[in-house]
C-alpha positions as CSV (number, residue, x, y, z in Angstrom):
1,M,3.8,-22.7,23.6
2,P,2.8,-21.6,20.1
3,L,-0.1,-19.3,19.8
4,R,-3.5,-20.1,18.3
5,I,-3.8,-17.3,15.7
6,I,-6.6,-16.1,13.5
7,F,-5.0,-14.3,10.6
8,M,-7.0,-11.6,8.7
9,G,-5.6,-10.1,5.5
10,T,-6.3,-9.8,1.8
11,P,-3.6,-8.4,-0.6
12,E,0.0,-9.5,-1.4
13,F,1.2,-7.1,1.3
14,A,-0.2,-9.4,4.0
15,V,1.2,-12.7,2.7
16,P,4.7,-12.5,4.1
17,T,3.3,-12.0,7.6
18,L,1.0,-15.0,7.3
19,A,4.0,-17.1,6.1
20,A,6.3,-15.8,8.9
21,L,3.8,-16.7,11.6
22,A,3.3,-20.2,10.2
23,E,7.0,-20.8,9.9
24,A,7.5,-19.7,13.5
25,G,5.4,-22.7,14.5
26,H,2.2,-20.9,15.5
27,E,-1.1,-22.6,14.8
28,I,-3.1,-20.8,12.2
29,V,-6.6,-21.9,13.2
30,A,-8.4,-19.8,10.6
31,V,-7.7,-17.2,7.9
32,Y,-10.2,-14.5,7.1
33,T,-9.9,-12.6,3.8
34,Q,-12.0,-10.7,1.3
35,P,-14.3,-12.8,-0.9
36,P,-13.2,-13.7,-4.4
37,R,-13.6,-10.8,-6.9
38,P,-14.0,-10.7,-10.7
39,G,-10.6,-10.7,-12.4
40,G,-8.6,-12.1,-15.3
41,R,-8.1,-10.5,-18.6
42,R,-11.8,-9.9,-19.2
43,G,-12.8,-9.6,-15.6
44,L,-15.1,-12.6,-15.8
45,D,-13.4,-15.1,-13.6
46,L,-13.6,-15.0,-9.8
47,Q,-10.1,-14.7,-8.3
48,K,-9.2,-15.6,-4.8
49,S,-7.1,-13.0,-2.9
50,P,-3.3,-13.5,-2.5
51,V,-3.9,-14.3,1.2
52,H,-6.6,-16.8,0.3
53,Q,-4.3,-18.6,-2.0
54,A,-1.4,-18.6,0.5
55,A,-3.7,-20.0,3.2
56,E,-4.8,-22.9,1.0
57,L,-1.1,-23.8,0.5
58,L,-0.7,-23.8,4.2
59,G,-3.7,-26.0,4.7
60,A,-5.5,-23.4,6.8
61,P,-9.3,-23.0,6.8
62,V,-10.4,-19.9,4.9
63,F,-13.4,-17.7,5.6
64,T,-14.7,-14.9,3.4
65,P,-17.5,-13.0,5.1
66,V,-18.7,-9.9,3.3
67,N,-18.9,-8.3,6.7
68,F,-19.5,-9.4,10.3
69,K,-23.1,-8.3,10.6
70,D,-24.3,-11.9,10.6
71,P,-24.3,-13.1,14.3
72,A,-23.3,-16.6,13.0
73,D,-20.0,-15.2,11.6
74,R,-19.2,-13.4,14.9
75,R,-20.1,-16.5,16.9
76,S,-17.9,-18.8,14.7
77,F,-15.0,-16.4,15.1
78,R,-15.2,-16.6,18.9
79,E,-15.6,-20.4,18.8
80,F,-12.0,-20.8,17.5
81,N,-10.9,-20.0,21.0
82,A,-7.8,-18.3,19.5
83,D,-5.2,-16.6,21.5
84,V,-4.9,-13.6,19.2
85,A,-6.0,-12.2,15.8
86,V,-3.4,-10.8,13.5
87,V,-4.7,-8.2,11.0
88,V,-2.7,-6.9,8.0
89,A,-4.6,-5.0,5.3
90,Y,-7.8,-7.0,5.7
91,G,-10.1,-4.3,4.2
92,L,-12.9,-4.4,6.7
93,L,-13.7,-2.4,9.8
94,L,-14.0,-4.9,12.7
95,P,-16.9,-4.7,15.2
96,E,-16.3,-4.8,18.9
97,E,-17.2,-8.5,19.1
98,I,-14.4,-9.4,16.7
99,L,-11.9,-7.0,18.4
100,S,-12.5,-8.7,21.7
101,G,-13.2,-12.2,20.2
102,T,-9.8,-13.7,21.1
103,R,-7.9,-14.0,24.4
104,H,-5.4,-11.1,23.6
105,G,-7.5,-9.2,21.1
106,C,-6.5,-8.1,17.6
107,Y,-3.0,-6.8,16.6
108,N,-2.6,-4.9,13.4
109,G,0.5,-4.4,11.2
110,H,0.2,-0.8,9.9
111,A,2.5,0.8,7.3
112,S,3.2,4.2,8.8
113,L,4.6,5.9,11.8
114,L,1.3,6.5,13.7
115,P,-0.4,8.8,14.3
116,R,0.8,10.1,10.9
117,W,-1.1,8.5,8.0
118,R,-3.9,6.7,9.6
119,G,-6.2,5.1,7.1
120,A,-6.3,3.4,3.7
121,A,-3.3,4.6,1.7
122,P,-0.4,5.3,4.1
123,I,2.4,4.2,1.7
124,Q,1.2,6.3,-1.2
125,R,0.4,9.4,0.9
126,A,3.8,9.3,2.7
127,I,5.6,9.5,-0.7
128,M,3.2,12.0,-2.2
129,A,3.8,14.3,0.8
130,G,7.6,14.1,0.4
131,D,8.2,12.2,3.7
132,S,11.8,11.1,4.1
133,E,10.8,8.3,6.5
134,T,8.0,5.9,7.3
135,G,7.8,2.5,9.0
136,I,5.8,-0.4,10.3
137,M,3.9,-0.4,13.6
138,V,2.3,-3.3,15.4
139,M,-0.6,-1.9,17.4
140,K,-3.5,-3.3,19.4
141,M,-6.7,-2.5,17.6
142,D,-9.6,-0.6,19.1
143,K,-12.8,0.8,17.7
144,G,-11.1,3.8,16.2
145,L,-9.4,4.1,12.8
146,D,-5.8,3.0,13.5
147,T,-6.0,4.7,16.9
148,G,-4.9,1.8,19.1
149,P,-1.8,1.7,21.4
150,V,1.5,0.8,19.7
151,A,3.6,-2.3,20.6
152,L,6.5,-2.3,18.3
153,T,7.9,0.1,15.6
154,E,10.5,-0.2,12.9
155,R,11.5,2.8,10.8
156,V,12.3,2.7,7.1
157,A,13.9,5.5,5.0
158,I,12.2,6.7,1.9
159,G,14.7,7.3,-0.9
160,E,14.6,10.3,-3.2
161,T,13.3,8.2,-6.2
162,M,11.6,5.3,-4.3
163,T,8.2,4.5,-5.7
164,A,5.1,3.3,-3.8
165,G,5.6,-0.1,-5.2
166,E,9.2,-0.3,-4.0
167,L,8.3,0.9,-0.6
168,H,5.4,-1.5,-0.4
169,D,7.7,-4.4,-1.2
170,K,10.2,-3.4,1.5
171,L,7.6,-2.7,4.2
172,M,5.7,-6.0,3.7
173,H,8.9,-7.9,4.6
174,V,9.8,-5.6,7.5
175,G,6.2,-5.9,8.7
176,A,6.4,-9.7,8.7
177,G,9.5,-9.7,10.8
178,L,8.1,-7.2,13.2
179,M,4.8,-9.1,13.7
180,K,6.7,-12.3,14.3
181,E,8.7,-10.5,17.0
182,A,5.5,-9.1,18.5
183,M,4.0,-12.6,18.8
184,V,7.1,-13.9,20.6
185,K,6.8,-11.1,23.1
186,L,3.0,-11.6,23.5
187,E,3.6,-15.3,24.1
188,A,6.1,-14.4,26.8
189,G,3.9,-11.8,28.4
190,D,6.4,-9.1,27.5
191,L,4.6,-7.0,25.0
192,T,4.4,-3.4,26.2
193,L,1.7,-1.1,24.7
194,T,2.2,2.7,24.4
195,P,-0.7,5.0,23.6
196,Q,-0.4,7.1,20.4
197,P,0.4,10.8,20.9
198,E,-2.6,13.1,20.4
199,E,-0.5,15.5,18.2
200,G,0.5,14.8,14.6
201,V,-2.6,13.0,13.5
202,V,-2.8,12.9,9.6
203,Y,-5.2,10.7,7.6
204,A,-4.2,8.8,4.5
205,A,-7.4,9.0,2.4
206,K,-7.9,6.4,-0.3
207,I,-6.4,7.4,-3.7
208,T,-9.1,8.5,-6.2
209,K,-9.0,8.6,-10.0
210,D,-9.5,12.4,-10.1
211,E,-6.1,13.0,-8.4
212,T,-4.0,10.9,-10.7
213,R,-3.5,13.5,-13.5
214,I,-0.2,15.3,-13.3
215,D,-0.4,19.0,-12.6
216,F,2.7,20.5,-14.1
217,S,1.9,23.9,-12.7
218,K,3.1,22.6,-9.3
219,P,6.8,22.7,-8.3
220,A,8.9,20.0,-9.8
221,R,9.5,18.2,-6.4
222,E,5.8,18.0,-5.8
223,V,5.2,16.6,-9.3
224,H,8.1,14.1,-8.8
225,N,6.6,13.0,-5.5
226,H,3.1,12.7,-7.0
227,I,4.5,10.4,-9.8
228,R,6.4,8.1,-7.6
229,G,3.6,8.0,-5.0
230,L,1.2,6.6,-7.6
231,S,3.6,4.1,-9.2
232,P,2.9,1.4,-10.2
233,F,-0.8,1.7,-9.4
234,P,-3.0,3.5,-10.3
235,G,-0.2,5.5,-12.1
236,A,0.1,9.3,-12.6
237,W,-0.5,10.4,-16.2
238,F,-0.5,13.2,-18.7
239,E,-2.1,13.6,-22.1
240,L,0.1,13.4,-25.2
241,E,-0.7,13.8,-28.8
242,V,0.3,10.7,-30.7
243,A,-0.3,10.2,-34.5
244,G,-2.9,13.0,-34.5
245,R,-4.8,11.8,-31.5
246,V,-4.6,12.6,-27.8
247,E,-4.0,9.7,-25.4
248,R,-3.1,9.2,-21.8
249,T,0.5,8.3,-21.0
250,K,1.4,7.0,-17.6
251,V,4.6,8.1,-15.9
252,L,5.8,5.4,-13.5
253,G,9.2,6.9,-12.6
254,S,10.8,10.3,-12.7
255,E,13.8,12.4,-11.6
256,L,14.3,16.0,-10.9
257,A,15.9,17.9,-13.7
258,E,17.1,21.4,-14.5
259,G,15.2,23.7,-16.9
260,T,12.6,26.4,-17.0
261,G,9.6,27.1,-19.2
262,A,5.9,27.3,-19.3
263,P,4.5,24.4,-17.2
264,G,4.0,21.3,-19.4
265,T,6.5,22.3,-22.0
266,V,9.0,19.7,-23.3
267,L,12.4,21.3,-22.9
268,D,14.7,18.8,-24.7
269,E,14.9,15.6,-26.7
270,A,15.1,13.6,-23.4
271,L,11.6,14.6,-22.4
272,T,12.5,17.0,-19.7
273,I,9.2,18.7,-18.8
274,A,8.9,22.2,-17.2
275,C,6.9,22.6,-14.0
276,G,5.8,25.6,-12.1
277,E,9.2,25.6,-10.5
278,G,12.0,23.6,-12.1
279,A,11.5,20.5,-14.2
280,V,11.1,16.7,-14.1
281,R,12.3,14.0,-16.5
282,P,10.2,10.8,-16.7
283,T,12.3,7.6,-16.4
284,R,9.6,5.1,-17.2
285,L,6.5,5.5,-19.3
286,Q,3.5,3.5,-20.5
287,R,1.2,4.2,-23.4
288,A,-2.4,3.0,-23.0
289,G,-2.4,-0.8,-23.4
290,G,1.4,-0.8,-23.9
291,K,4.4,-2.0,-22.0
292,V,6.3,0.0,-19.4
293,L,9.4,1.3,-21.1
294,P,12.4,3.3,-20.2
295,T,12.1,6.8,-21.5
296,A,14.8,6.4,-24.2
297,E,13.1,3.3,-25.6
298,F,9.7,5.0,-25.3
299,L,10.9,8.0,-27.3
300,R,12.3,5.8,-30.1
301,G,8.7,4.6,-30.8
302,T,6.9,7.8,-29.8
303,P,9.1,10.8,-30.5
304,V,8.2,13.9,-28.5
305,P,10.1,16.9,-29.9
306,A,11.3,19.8,-27.8
307,G,8.7,22.5,-27.7
308,S,5.8,20.1,-27.5
309,R,3.2,20.5,-24.7
310,V,1.8,17.9,-22.4
311,A,-1.0,18.3,-19.9
């Protein structure tokens, strides 16, 4: 029989999983997501989350508690008499009453190979660290931060130039398929749980603004990983003098290049930039308020001669 599922998620990353569970014939008895936030061009309009919008298209009831401190919110969750809660990038820590508030508990789709990269930013941190592989894991949630036992795993290679945005898009579809498989096994009573190893725990801290500036004193590969790990958001950047004023320029793609020089020195007309070891060449750039452009097109409008310095 189809499962009665409470779905909990917020960003675009969670939408394919919600859609896959609905398409599989499960009953989505409720969807929990973050409350509408200010958005739009001027940030004045309240915008529903991607999951909220997707749930409305499915005709599923949507709930947006700020947290679960209100006993009424915890009680209404339990009263759905759901078989299971599926959680994908919800954005709230769940109290014990919610974790145990369905017949089978809560299952989370997490974008890393646990216990590596527990926490808020596993996709970005994996790329920034130069990992060659990541994946999706379906785990049963407990009170810890991504510490629960693992049910299913699917590994995904990280290409040399793959950005966080590209990996995000790949993983969200892999995750949808894996969670769909997990629910089939759960329904059949055939879902095996394996405790996470105690070794290899690494935490994926939330990305902060003060780590987005590019440090060209680091080796080229580290700079390259930093750039692609922060692309497209929030974007790694350097300062460039344009028309007599200094402005930030985001680098949303890069490749390793040959060349040596003082860190931050532009080595040629293709915008190859020297690093502490080796060099990188941006492939896509964006001036403040401008469009994302391939480097050649960017340079036609904003020439950066060899010998210039960026920082």
